[in-house]
C-alpha positions as CSV (number, residue, x, y, z in Angstrom):
1,M,36.2,46.0,67.2
2,K,33.1,46.5,65.0
3,L,34.2,43.5,62.9
4,N,34.5,41.3,65.9
5,K,31.0,42.2,67.0
6,I,29.6,41.5,63.6
7,L,31.3,38.1,63.5
8,S,30.1,37.2,67.0
9,S,26.5,38.1,66.0
10,L,26.7,36.0,62.9
11,L,28.0,33.0,64.8
12,M,25.2,33.4,67.4
13,M,22.6,33.5,64.6
14,V,24.0,30.4,63.0
15,F,24.0,28.3,66.1
16,F,20.8,29.4,67.7
17,S,18.5,30.3,64.7
18,T,14.9,30.4,65.7
19,P,12.6,27.6,64.6
20,A,10.4,30.1,62.8
21,L,13.1,30.5,60.2
22,A,13.6,26.7,59.7
23,Q,13.7,25.0,56.4
24,E,12.8,21.3,56.1
25,S,15.9,19.3,57.0
26,I,17.3,16.8,54.5
27,D,18.6,13.4,55.5
28,F,21.4,12.6,53.1
29,D,21.4,8.9,53.9
30,E,17.8,8.5,52.7
31,L,16.0,10.0,49.8
32,E,12.5,11.3,50.2
33,I,10.1,11.0,47.3
34,T,6.6,12.4,47.5
35,G,6.8,12.5,51.2
36,E,7.7,8.9,51.7
37,K,11.2,7.7,52.6
38,V,12.9,5.4,50.1
39,T,14.6,2.3,51.4
40,Q,18.3,2.0,51.1
41,Q,18.1,-0.7,48.4
42,R,15.8,1.4,46.2
43,K,17.9,4.5,46.6
44,G,20.1,3.6,43.6
45,F,17.2,3.5,41.3
46,Y,16.3,7.1,42.0
47,T,19.8,8.2,41.3
48,A,21.2,8.6,37.8
49,G,24.4,6.8,36.9
50,A,26.0,3.5,37.7
51,V,25.3,3.5,41.5
52,S,24.1,0.8,43.8
53,S,23.1,0.8,47.4
54,V,22.2,-1.9,49.9
55,G,20.9,-1.6,53.4
56,E,21.4,-3.6,56.5
57,N,22.0,-7.3,55.8
58,K,19.1,-9.4,57.3
59,R,19.9,-12.7,55.5
60,L,23.1,-14.0,57.2
61,E,25.2,-13.4,54.1
62,N,28.8,-12.4,54.5
63,L,30.0,-9.1,53.1
64,D,31.7,-10.7,50.1
65,S,28.4,-12.2,49.1
66,V,26.5,-9.0,49.5
67,V,29.0,-7.0,47.4
68,R,29.2,-9.7,44.7
69,A,25.5,-9.6,44.2
70,L,25.7,-6.0,43.0
71,P,26.2,-5.3,39.2
72,G,29.8,-4.5,38.1
73,T,31.0,-5.1,41.6
74,Y,33.0,-8.0,43.1
75,T,35.6,-8.8,45.7
76,N,39.1,-10.2,45.6
77,I,39.2,-12.8,48.4
78,D,42.4,-13.7,50.2
79,P,41.6,-15.9,53.3
80,T,45.0,-15.1,54.8
81,Q,44.2,-11.4,55.1
82,G,40.9,-11.1,57.0
83,T,39.9,-8.0,55.1
84,V,37.4,-7.0,52.3
85,N,38.9,-5.9,49.0
86,I,36.2,-4.4,46.8
87,N,36.7,-4.8,43.0
88,I,34.9,-2.5,40.6
89,R,34.8,-3.5,36.9
90,G,38.0,-5.5,37.2
91,V,40.3,-3.3,39.3
92,S,40.9,-3.1,43.0
93,G,43.2,-1.6,45.6
94,F,44.0,1.8,47.0
95,G,43.6,4.5,44.4
96,R,41.7,2.3,41.9
97,V,38.7,1.8,44.2
98,N,38.3,4.4,47.0
99,T,37.0,2.1,49.7
100,M,35.8,4.0,52.8
101,I,34.3,3.4,56.2
102,D,31.9,6.2,57.0
103,G,33.5,8.3,54.3
104,V,37.1,7.8,55.5
105,P,39.4,6.2,52.9
106,Q,41.0,2.9,54.0
107,T,44.7,2.4,53.2
108,F,45.7,-0.9,54.9
109,Y,48.1,-3.0,52.9
110,G,48.2,-6.5,54.4
111,T,50.9,-9.2,54.0
112,S,50.5,-12.7,55.4
113,S,53.4,-14.9,56.5
114,N,54.9,-17.9,54.8
115,S,52.7,-21.0,55.0
116,S,54.0,-24.2,56.5
117,N,51.8,-26.5,54.5
118,R,49.8,-26.5,51.3
119,Y,46.3,-25.4,51.6
120,H,43.7,-28.3,51.4
121,S,46.5,-30.7,50.8
122,E,48.5,-32.9,53.2
123,E,51.5,-33.2,50.9
124,G,54.5,-30.9,50.2
125,D,55.8,-27.7,51.5
126,G,54.1,-24.4,51.8
127,Y,54.6,-21.2,49.9
128,G,55.4,-17.6,50.4
129,P,53.4,-14.6,51.7
130,S,50.6,-12.9,49.9
131,S,49.7,-9.2,49.9
132,Q,46.8,-7.0,49.0
133,F,44.9,-3.8,50.0
134,G,41.8,-4.3,52.1
135,A,39.5,-2.8,54.8
136,M,39.4,-4.3,58.3
137,V,35.7,-4.0,59.2
138,D,33.2,-5.9,61.3
139,Q,30.1,-6.5,59.2
140,S,27.9,-6.8,62.4
141,F,28.3,-3.0,62.7
142,L,27.4,-2.3,59.1
143,V,24.0,-0.8,58.0
144,G,24.7,-0.3,54.4
145,V,27.1,-0.2,51.4
146,D,27.1,2.5,48.7
147,I,28.8,1.8,45.4
148,N,29.6,4.4,42.6
149,R,31.0,3.0,39.4
150,G,32.8,5.0,36.7
151,Y,31.8,8.5,37.7
152,A,34.0,10.8,39.8
153,S,32.3,13.4,42.0
154,G,33.3,15.3,45.1
155,S,35.7,14.0,47.7
156,H,34.7,10.3,47.2
157,G,35.9,10.6,43.6
158,V,39.4,11.7,44.5
159,N,42.1,9.1,43.6
160,A,39.3,6.7,42.7
161,L,40.1,5.4,39.2
162,A,37.1,3.0,38.8
163,G,34.8,4.3,41.5
164,S,34.1,4.3,45.2
165,A,32.6,2.1,47.9
166,N,31.4,3.5,51.2
167,L,30.7,1.1,54.1
168,R,28.4,2.7,56.6
169,T,28.3,1.8,60.3
170,I,25.5,2.0,62.8
171,G,24.6,5.3,64.5
172,V,22.5,6.3,67.5
173,D,19.2,6.2,65.7
174,D,19.9,2.6,64.6
175,V,20.1,1.5,68.2
176,V,17.8,3.9,70.1
177,Q,14.3,3.7,68.5
178,E,12.4,6.9,67.8
179,G,11.0,8.5,71.0
180,N,13.0,6.3,73.4
181,H,15.8,7.3,75.7
182,F,17.6,4.0,75.8
183,G,18.2,1.2,73.3
184,L,19.8,-2.1,72.8
185,L,20.8,-3.9,69.5
186,S,22.1,-7.4,69.7
187,K,23.0,-9.8,66.8
188,S,24.2,-13.4,67.1
189,S,24.6,-16.4,64.8
190,I,26.0,-19.9,64.7
191,G,26.9,-22.0,61.7
192,S,27.9,-25.5,60.8
193,N,30.8,-26.6,58.6
194,G,33.4,-24.4,60.1
195,L,31.4,-21.2,59.8
196,G,31.5,-20.7,63.5
197,R,29.7,-18.2,65.7
198,S,29.4,-14.4,66.0
199,G,27.8,-12.0,68.4
200,M,27.4,-8.3,68.8
201,V,25.8,-6.2,71.5
202,T,25.4,-2.4,71.3
203,L,23.9,-0.1,74.0
204,G,22.7,3.4,73.4
205,G,21.1,6.4,75.0
206,K,19.5,9.5,73.7
207,Y,18.2,12.7,75.4
208,Y,15.9,15.2,73.7
209,F,15.7,18.9,74.5
210,N,14.5,22.2,72.9
211,D,12.1,20.3,70.7
212,N,14.7,19.9,67.9
213,G,17.9,19.2,70.0
214,S,19.3,15.9,71.2
215,V,22.4,14.3,72.6
216,G,23.1,10.6,72.2
217,A,25.8,7.9,72.4
218,I,26.3,4.2,71.6
219,F,28.9,1.6,72.5
220,G,29.1,-1.8,70.9
221,Y,31.3,-4.8,71.1
222,S,31.5,-7.7,68.6
223,G,33.3,-10.9,68.2
224,S,33.2,-14.0,65.9
225,H,35.1,-17.2,65.1
226,I,35.4,-18.8,61.7
227,T,37.7,-21.6,60.4
228,S,38.8,-23.1,57.1
229,N,38.3,-26.7,58.5
230,Y,35.2,-27.2,56.4
231,K,34.0,-29.9,54.1
232,D,33.7,-29.1,50.4
233,G,30.9,-30.3,48.1
234,D,32.6,-33.7,47.7
235,G,32.9,-34.2,51.4
236,N,36.6,-33.7,51.6
237,S,37.8,-32.2,54.9
238,F,41.4,-31.1,55.9
239,N,41.1,-30.3,59.6
240,K,44.6,-31.6,60.4
241,N,46.3,-29.3,57.9
242,D,48.5,-26.8,59.8
243,F,48.0,-24.0,57.3
244,A,44.2,-24.4,57.5
245,K,44.5,-24.0,61.2
246,R,46.5,-20.7,60.6
247,L,43.4,-19.4,58.7
248,E,41.2,-19.6,61.8
249,Q,39.9,-16.1,62.6
250,S,38.6,-14.8,65.9
251,P,38.2,-11.0,65.3
252,R,37.2,-8.7,68.1
253,S,36.0,-5.1,67.6
254,W,34.3,-2.2,69.3
255,L,32.5,0.9,68.0
256,S,31.5,4.0,69.9
257,K,29.7,7.2,68.7
258,F,28.7,10.4,70.4
259,E,26.1,12.6,68.5
260,F,25.2,16.1,69.6
261,K,22.5,18.2,67.9
262,P,22.0,21.5,69.8
263,N,19.3,22.4,67.3
264,E,18.1,21.4,63.9
265,Y,20.8,23.3,62.2
266,N,23.9,21.8,63.8
267,S,25.1,18.2,64.3
268,L,28.3,16.9,65.7
269,I,29.4,13.2,65.6
270,L,32.5,11.8,67.4
271,S,33.4,8.3,66.5
272,G,36.0,5.7,67.6
273,S,36.5,2.1,66.7
274,E,39.0,-0.7,66.9
275,Y,39.3,-4.0,65.0
276,R,41.7,-6.8,66.0
277,N,42.3,-10.1,64.3
278,D,44.8,-13.0,64.2
279,V,45.2,-14.6,60.8
280,G,47.9,-15.5,58.3
281,G,50.6,-15.7,61.0
282,R,50.2,-12.2,62.4
283,D,48.0,-10.0,64.6
284,T,46.3,-7.2,62.8
285,Q,44.7,-4.1,64.2
286,R,42.8,-1.0,63.0
287,Q,42.2,2.0,65.3
288,S,40.1,4.8,63.9
289,Y,38.9,8.1,65.3
290,S,36.8,10.7,63.5
291,L,34.9,14.0,63.9
292,G,32.0,14.9,61.7
293,Y,30.2,18.2,61.7
294,Q,27.3,19.6,59.7
295,L,25.9,23.2,59.7
296,N,22.7,23.7,57.8
297,P,21.1,27.0,59.0
298,N,18.2,29.0,57.5
299,S,20.2,29.9,54.4
300,P,20.3,28.2,51.0
301,W,23.9,29.4,50.8
302,I,25.2,27.3,53.7
303,D,25.3,23.5,54.1
304,L,28.7,23.0,55.6
305,K,30.2,19.6,56.2
306,V,33.5,18.7,57.9
307,L,35.0,15.3,58.3
308,A,38.4,14.8,60.1
309,A,39.8,11.3,60.8
310,Y,42.9,9.5,62.1
311,T,43.5,5.8,61.3
312,R,46.3,3.5,62.4
313,N,46.7,0.0,60.9
314,R,49.3,-2.4,62.3
315,Q,50.6,-5.9,61.7
316,D,52.6,-7.8,64.3
317,F,53.9,-11.2,63.1
318,H,54.1,-14.2,65.4
319,D,57.4,-15.3,66.8
320,D,57.3,-18.5,64.6
321,A,56.1,-16.7,61.5
322,T,58.5,-15.5,58.7
323,V,58.1,-13.3,55.7
324,W,60.4,-15.0,53.3
325,L,63.5,-15.0,55.6
326,L,62.5,-12.1,57.7
327,E,61.6,-12.7,61.3
328,K,59.8,-10.7,64.0
329,A,58.3,-8.4,61.4
330,K,56.1,-5.5,62.1
331,T,54.3,-2.9,59.9
332,S,52.5,0.4,60.7
333,N,50.3,2.4,58.4
334,T,48.9,5.7,59.7
335,S,46.6,8.0,57.8
336,T,45.1,11.5,58.4
337,Y,42.1,12.7,56.5
338,L,40.3,16.0,56.3
339,D,37.4,16.9,54.0
340,V,35.6,20.3,54.1
341,N,32.8,21.3,51.7
342,N,29.8,23.5,51.5
343,T,26.7,23.4,49.3
344,S,24.9,26.6,48.1
345,Q,21.6,26.6,46.3
346,F,19.8,29.3,44.4
347,N,17.5,29.9,41.4
348,W,18.9,31.3,38.2
349,Y,16.6,32.1,35.2
350,S,14.1,29.4,36.2
351,N,17.0,26.9,36.8
352,E,17.6,25.3,40.2
353,V,21.3,25.4,40.8
354,A,23.4,23.8,43.6
355,F,27.1,24.4,44.0
356,T,29.3,22.1,46.2
357,Y,32.8,23.3,46.6
358,G,35.4,21.9,49.0
359,A,38.9,20.5,49.6
360,S,40.3,17.3,51.0
361,Y,43.6,16.2,52.3
362,L,45.0,12.7,52.9
363,S,48.4,11.8,54.4
364,N,49.3,8.1,54.3
365,K,52.5,6.7,55.8
366,Y,53.9,3.1,55.7
367,E,56.7,1.8,58.0
368,R,58.2,-1.6,58.5
369,K,60.6,-3.4,60.9
370,A,62.0,-6.9,60.8
371,I,65.1,-9.0,61.8
372,A,66.9,-10.2,58.7
373,V,69.7,-12.6,58.0
374,N,71.9,-9.7,57.0
375,H,71.6,-6.2,55.7
376,D,71.1,-7.3,52.1
377,N,68.4,-9.7,53.1
378,F,66.4,-6.8,54.6
379,E,67.0,-4.4,51.6
380,Y,66.2,-7.0,49.0
381,T,63.0,-8.5,50.5
382,P,59.9,-6.8,49.0
383,F,57.9,-6.7,52.3
384,S,55.6,-3.7,52.8
385,P,57.8,-1.0,51.2
386,S,58.1,2.1,53.4
387,G,57.1,5.6,52.3
388,K,54.6,8.4,52.6
389,Q,51.9,9.6,50.3
390,E,50.0,12.9,50.3
391,L,46.9,13.9,48.3
392,K,45.7,17.5,48.3
393,S,42.5,18.1,46.3
394,A,40.0,20.9,45.6
395,Y,36.7,20.1,43.9
396,L,33.6,21.9,42.5
397,T,30.4,20.1,41.8
398,T,27.5,21.9,39.9
399,D,24.0,20.6,39.7
400,L,21.6,22.4,37.4
401,K,18.0,21.4,37.0
402,R,15.4,22.8,34.6
403,G,12.2,21.0,33.9
404,I,12.9,17.3,33.1
405,F,16.6,18.0,32.6
406,N,19.4,17.7,35.2
407,L,23.0,18.5,34.4
408,N,25.7,17.5,36.8
409,T,29.4,18.7,36.3
410,N,32.4,18.1,38.4
411,L,35.9,19.6,38.4
412,T,38.6,18.2,40.6
413,Y,42.3,19.3,41.0
414,T,44.6,16.9,42.8
415,H,48.2,17.4,43.8
416,G,49.9,14.1,44.8
417,T,53.3,13.3,46.3
418,V,55.0,10.0,47.1
419,K,58.1,10.2,49.3
420,G,60.5,7.6,50.4
421,F,64.2,6.6,50.7
422,K,66.0,5.0,47.8
423,P,69.3,3.4,48.9
424,A,72.4,3.8,46.8
425,C,72.9,1.4,43.9
426,S,74.4,-1.6,45.7
427,S,76.0,-3.4,42.8
428,E,77.2,-3.0,39.3
429,L,74.3,-5.2,38.1
430,S,71.6,-3.2,39.9
431,A,73.1,0.1,38.7
432,I,71.8,-0.8,35.2
433,T,68.2,-0.1,36.2
434,C,69.0,2.1,39.2
435,F,68.9,5.9,38.9
436,P,70.1,8.0,40.5
437,S,73.0,5.9,41.6
438,Y,73.4,7.6,45.0
439,A,71.2,7.3,48.1
440,A,68.4,9.9,48.1
441,N,65.1,10.8,49.7
442,M,62.9,10.7,46.6
443,K,59.8,12.8,46.1
444,L,57.5,12.0,43.2
445,K,55.1,14.7,42.4
446,S,52.0,14.7,40.2
447,K,49.2,17.1,39.3
448,A,45.9,16.4,37.6
449,L,42.8,18.4,36.7
450,N,39.8,16.0,36.1
451,F,36.4,16.7,34.7
452,S,33.2,14.8,34.6
453,T,29.6,15.5,33.5
454,M,26.3,13.8,33.4
455,L,23.1,14.7,31.7
456,A,19.9,13.0,33.0
457,M,16.3,13.3,31.9
458,D,13.2,12.6,34.0
459,V,10.9,11.8,31.0
460,N,8.5,9.6,33.1
461,D,8.6,6.9,35.7
462,W,9.4,4.3,33.1
463,F,12.2,6.0,31.3
464,K,14.8,8.2,32.9
465,P,17.8,8.2,30.6
466,F,21.3,9.5,31.4
467,V,24.7,9.8,29.7
468,S,28.0,10.6,31.4
469,Y,31.6,11.2,30.7
470,S,34.2,11.0,33.5
471,Q,38.0,11.2,33.7
472,N,40.0,10.4,36.8
473,T,43.6,9.9,38.0
474,R,45.3,7.5,40.4
475,V,48.6,8.6,42.0
476,P,51.2,5.8,42.2
477,N,51.3,4.0,45.5
478,T,54.3,3.6,47.8
479,Q,54.2,-0.2,47.2
480,E,54.8,0.4,43.5
481,V,57.4,3.2,43.5
482,F,59.6,1.6,46.2
483,F,59.3,-2.1,45.4
484,N,62.6,-3.6,46.3
485,N,63.2,-7.2,45.2
486,E,66.6,-5.9,43.8
487,G,66.9,-3.2,46.4
488,S,67.2,0.2,44.8
489,G,67.6,-1.5,41.4
490,S,63.9,-2.3,41.2
491,M,62.5,1.0,42.5
492,N,61.0,3.5,40.0
493,P,60.7,7.1,41.2
494,F,59.5,8.1,37.7
495,L,56.1,6.4,37.6
496,K,53.3,8.5,36.0
497,P,49.7,8.5,37.4
498,E,47.1,6.3,35.8
499,K,44.4,8.2,33.9
500,S,41.0,6.8,33.0
501,K,38.2,8.0,30.7
502,V,34.8,6.5,31.1
503,V,31.6,6.9,29.0
504,Q,28.4,5.6,30.3
505,I,24.8,5.5,29.0
506,G,21.7,4.1,30.5
507,F,18.3,4.6,32.1
508,N,16.4,4.2,35.3
509,T,12.9,3.0,36.0
510,T,11.1,3.8,39.3
511,K,7.4,2.9,39.0
512,E,4.8,2.4,41.7
513,H,1.4,0.7,41.4
514,V,2.6,-1.4,38.4
515,F,0.5,-4.6,39.0
516,R,-1.2,-3.8,42.3
517,D,-1.5,-1.1,44.9
518,N,1.7,-0.2,46.7
519,D,4.1,-2.3,44.7
520,F,7.4,-1.0,43.4
521,L,9.5,-1.7,40.3
522,G,13.0,-0.4,40.0
523,M,15.3,-1.0,37.0
524,K,18.7,0.3,36.0
525,L,20.5,-0.5,32.7
526,V,24.0,0.8,32.1
527,G,26.4,0.3,29.2
528,Y,30.0,1.7,29.5
529,T,33.4,1.9,27.8
530,S,36.6,2.7,29.7
531,R,40.1,3.5,28.6
532,I,43.0,3.6,31.1
533,N,46.3,5.2,30.1
534,N,49.6,4.7,31.9
535,Y,48.2,1.6,33.7
536,I,50.8,0.6,36.3
537,H,52.0,-3.0,36.3
538,S,55.2,-4.8,37.2
539,Q,57.6,-6.3,34.7
540,S,60.6,-8.6,35.1
541,F,63.9,-7.5,33.8
542,Y,66.8,-9.9,33.3
543,L,70.4,-9.1,32.4
544,L,72.0,-10.7,29.4
545,N,75.7,-11.5,29.3
546,N,76.2,-8.8,26.7
547,G,74.9,-6.2,29.1
548,D,71.5,-5.8,27.5
549,L,68.2,-6.1,29.4
550,T,65.3,-8.4,28.5
551,S,61.9,-8.5,30.0
552,G,61.3,-12.2,29.1
553,I,63.0,-15.5,28.8
554,T,62.9,-17.3,25.5
555,D,64.5,-20.4,24.1
556,G,66.8,-18.1,22.2
557,N,68.2,-16.2,25.2
558,I,67.9,-18.5,28.2
559,G,71.5,-19.5,27.9
560,D,72.6,-15.8,28.0
561,I,70.7,-14.9,31.2
562,N,72.9,-13.6,34.0
563,P,71.6,-15.4,37.1
564,G,72.8,-12.6,39.4
565,F,70.1,-10.1,38.5
566,H,66.4,-10.2,38.2
567,A,64.5,-6.9,38.9
568,Q,60.8,-6.6,39.0
569,I,59.9,-3.0,38.3
570,Y,56.6,-1.3,38.2
571,N,56.2,0.6,34.9
572,N,53.4,2.4,33.0
573,F,51.9,0.1,30.4
574,P,52.6,1.6,27.0
575,H,49.1,0.8,25.6
576,P,45.7,1.8,26.8
577,V,43.8,-0.8,28.8
578,K,40.3,-0.9,27.3
579,Q,37.1,-2.2,29.0
580,R,33.5,-2.4,28.0
581,G,30.5,-3.9,29.7
582,I,26.8,-4.0,30.5
583,E,25.2,-3.9,33.9
584,F,21.5,-4.5,34.8
585,D,19.8,-4.2,38.1
586,L,16.1,-4.9,38.9
587,N,14.0,-4.8,42.1
588,Y,10.3,-5.6,42.4
589,D,8.5,-5.6,45.7
590,A,4.8,-6.2,46.2
591,S,4.9,-6.8,49.9
592,Q,3.8,-10.5,49.7
593,F,6.3,-11.2,46.9
594,F,9.7,-9.7,46.1
595,T,12.5,-10.3,43.7
596,T,15.9,-8.8,42.7
597,L,18.0,-9.5,39.7
598,S,21.5,-8.3,38.9
599,Y,23.6,-9.1,35.8
600,S,27.0,-8.0,34.7
601,Y,29.0,-8.5,31.4
602,Q,32.5,-7.2,31.1
603,K,35.2,-7.7,28.5
604,S,38.7,-6.4,29.4
605,S,42.3,-7.4,29.2
606,F,44.9,-6.3,31.8
607,P,48.6,-6.8,31.7
608,V,49.8,-9.4,34.2
609,D,51.9,-8.3,37.2
610,A,55.2,-10.1,37.4
611,T,55.1,-9.7,41.1
612,S,52.0,-12.0,41.2
613,K,53.5,-14.9,39.3
614,T,53.9,-17.9,41.6
615,G,57.1,-19.1,40.1
616,V,59.0,-15.8,40.2
617,G,56.8,-13.3,42.0
618,F,56.1,-12.1,45.5
619,G,52.5,-12.8,46.2
620,T,50.7,-9.6,45.1
621,V,47.1,-9.8,43.8
622,A,47.2,-12.2,40.8
623,V,43.9,-11.7,38.9
624,T,41.4,-8.8,39.3
625,E,39.6,-9.2,35.9
626,L,36.0,-10.0,36.7
627,P,34.3,-13.2,35.4
628,R,32.9,-12.5,31.9
629,H,29.3,-13.0,33.1
630,V,28.0,-12.7,36.7
631,G,24.3,-12.9,37.8
632,S,22.3,-13.1,41.0
633,L,18.6,-13.7,41.4
634,T,16.7,-13.4,44.6
635,V,13.0,-14.5,44.9
636,G,10.9,-14.6,48.0
637,G,7.6,-14.0,49.8
638,R,6.3,-12.7,53.0
639,F,3.6,-14.6,55.0
640,L,1.7,-14.5,58.3
641,D,1.1,-10.7,58.1
642,E,4.6,-10.3,56.7
643,D,6.2,-11.6,59.9
644,L,7.6,-14.6,58.0
645,T,10.0,-14.2,55.1
646,L,11.1,-17.1,52.9
647,G,13.4,-16.8,49.9
648,A,16.1,-18.2,47.7
649,I,19.2,-16.7,46.1
650,L,20.6,-18.1,42.8
651,K,24.2,-17.2,41.9
652,Y,25.7,-17.6,38.4
653,T,29.3,-17.1,37.6
654,G,30.7,-17.3,34.1
655,K,34.2,-18.0,32.9
656,S,36.9,-16.8,35.4
657,K,40.7,-17.0,35.4
658,R,43.5,-17.7,37.7
659,M,47.3,-17.3,37.5
660,L,49.1,-20.5,36.6
661,P,50.3,-22.0,39.9
662,A,53.8,-22.3,38.4
663,A,53.8,-19.1,36.2
664,S,57.1,-17.8,35.1
665,D,58.5,-15.2,32.8
666,I,58.9,-17.4,29.8
667,D,57.6,-15.4,26.9
668,E,55.7,-18.2,25.1
669,Q,53.8,-19.2,28.3
670,D,50.2,-18.1,28.8
671,V,50.3,-17.3,32.5
672,L,46.5,-17.2,32.9
673,E,44.1,-20.1,32.7
674,E,40.4,-20.6,33.2
675,I,39.3,-22.3,36.4
676,P,36.8,-25.2,36.2
677,H,33.2,-24.3,35.4
678,I,31.4,-22.9,38.5
679,P,28.0,-24.4,38.9
680,M,24.8,-22.5,39.7
681,L,24.8,-22.0,43.5
682,V,21.6,-21.8,45.5
683,D,21.1,-20.3,49.0
684,V,17.8,-20.3,50.9
685,F,16.9,-18.1,53.8
686,A,14.1,-17.5,56.3
687,N,13.3,-14.7,58.7
688,Y,10.6,-14.7,61.4
689,R,9.7,-11.6,63.4
690,V,8.4,-12.8,66.7
691,N,7.5,-9.3,67.8
692,K,8.9,-5.8,67.3
693,H,11.9,-6.7,69.4
694,I,13.0,-10.2,68.2
695,L,13.9,-11.4,64.7
696,I,14.9,-15.0,64.1
697,K,17.0,-15.8,61.0
698,A,18.1,-19.0,59.3
699,S,19.9,-19.9,56.1
700,I,21.3,-22.8,54.1
701,Q,24.2,-21.8,51.9
702,N,25.2,-24.0,48.9
703,L,21.9,-25.9,49.3
704,T,22.7,-28.4,46.6
705,N,26.2,-29.1,48.0
706,R,28.1,-28.3,44.8
707,N,31.8,-28.7,44.6
708,Y,33.6,-25.7,43.0
709,V,36.5,-23.3,43.1
710,D,35.5,-19.8,43.9
711,A,36.4,-17.0,41.5
712,L,39.1,-14.4,42.3
713,N,40.4,-16.3,45.4
714,A,44.1,-15.7,46.0
715,L,44.6,-19.3,47.0
716,N,43.6,-20.5,43.6
717,S,47.1,-19.6,42.3
718,T,49.5,-20.7,45.0
719,A,52.2,-23.2,44.6
720,S,50.0,-25.7,46.4
721,Q,48.0,-26.0,43.2
722,A,51.0,-27.1,41.1
723,G,51.8,-30.8,40.8
724,E,54.6,-32.7,39.2
725,G,55.3,-32.5,35.5
726,Y,53.5,-29.2,35.0
727,T,50.1,-30.6,36.1
728,Y,47.8,-28.4,38.1
729,R,45.4,-29.0,40.9
730,Y,42.1,-27.4,42.0
731,T,42.2,-28.3,45.7
732,N,41.2,-24.8,46.9
733,T,37.5,-25.8,46.8
734,A,34.9,-23.7,48.5
735,R,32.7,-24.5,51.5
736,G,30.0,-27.2,50.9
737,R,26.4,-27.2,52.3
738,T,26.4,-25.0,55.4
739,Y,23.6,-24.3,57.9
740,Q,23.3,-21.1,59.9
741,L,21.0,-19.8,62.6
742,G,20.8,-16.3,64.0
743,A,18.8,-13.8,66.0
744,E,18.5,-10.1,66.3
745,I,17.2,-8.3,69.4
746,R,16.2,-4.6,69.6
747,F,14.8,-2.8,72.6
């Protein structure tokens, strides 16, 4: 009885602590330096390590362009998917990049249907489906993107081999202006050259009580329409092409949030959202619901955060759409996520110490349905393999500060399981690579203890050096373990987790009043090396007439290949995959003049997935290696009391590769080739603030109307790019000069 009374008293003190005991609250979405809030774009310069952060997009750029302008960060574009697939330092996909929406990992694996025509060509047949991981998100609801490259920390670093990307959506305070009880946020745009139109309206309300308490809610609805019936830089248009019509997108989405703060120590956020689209021969849908809670009372020992979420992703293929020979196909992906952590702060021998300790859990399940020609057709078609994945993690982060030194260390333990059904070996041929031979529910387990540390020095505003070491682990995905182009004969329940080791060194500069009062200069330079062991990739295995297996076809063995067996199996690459690179980021803002510059150099070499080869593969992501050099320069000025903003963006892309459109498993064949030189691209933009409520926006993209093939676009490598006699085309040209006009209204 006494224990119950004590617990009750403690709970009452936590929830209703008196204001007299209050500490200054901390907004974790914005840093505060010398009493002034730092903008989202400058946030990365005040943080040690290879981090980047951008705020709300005001320039009518799409999300791919925003991400590609960040150093060491890119996107793999597949127009048949309608998703964003973030690439960090040459790797992408679930487990390699932890892509999140409001801190919730995204697990959607999309597969488009067969095409009926070649893309940007009126000749010939179509080609098979394509597949990749990606996040379904409406960029009209986004207020920022946070990128962490090469350093694992906390829950965001779990199962994040190369880093993490968090897409943040609007909240009540983004809609209801400070001091108001009601708010409206509306965005709209219209574009030429197939860019289409978009519109978003969000309403919100907020009620204040008890000086520090509030309750608020928002609801927003958004829609857009975009087509691929555009003209390229040479004036070519293909609006009669059936496949181009199938790339038309008209996504619709809604977002709602309820925020309750009974006092300055407690906050509760309930969120729900839905995203629907129709692209690539199927309807796609994401439904997500989450609960976030933070308790930060008058105690340095307690800063408790809880995030619980449920997400369901679905694909429903059209009646006239097929996946290879499968009809009426459907997929479902459900995930449950929980993250609980607490931060304790104290002083120890003149050192400022902060401990963050917590645990996270992710359950991720994939299911598929389809009508097949026969049982073997279903079992031997590698379409969205079914299975379940679980990740259980515990982590400890220590931050120790003494004088100009700051030491950050992280320890993470992850227990991963991948479960699924492996059918019995169906033939004598498949039994060669099939083990065990009987049908079984397989359970692949893995354990990993990862460590990372970073030492940073705040020497002065000009020079803030840091050095870090980080190791991380990626658990094999369901799509790799249970890949089934030869049924059970191509499944591999013995895959090992990928392991990365990354060393980074660099420095930050954050200097005010450099050339004039109230200007700001931010710089970040990072050099890194990376080593990935047990890199997972797919290989082809053929059966020779003498019973041996071979992973490639040569002039010497082509006559001995048994045509009845070809298994593509995911294996661990026997050699380490090595990377090295340099990343530079600069931001200078003097109110009337501003400029940003980013540059990335990377050298790496990844093994090629057999499943991505056009001639013998199954449409997985072909090339993730970044262009050798990537740069972006923005220059602009503010006029008319800073109500008018004019600027230009210059984009440079170096050598980039694509998979050969007729790539096969012939050993002597180089399956990668460089795409034609990408010219310097120029975009210009203008914003005019009519008053505090209305902002008018305009842009011209590809101002000089250059004709080019975009880097890391999945359609660069399809069969449509293969001509007769082993000649190759480059008809997947990008959008030519495009005009766009938009407006933003806030009340």
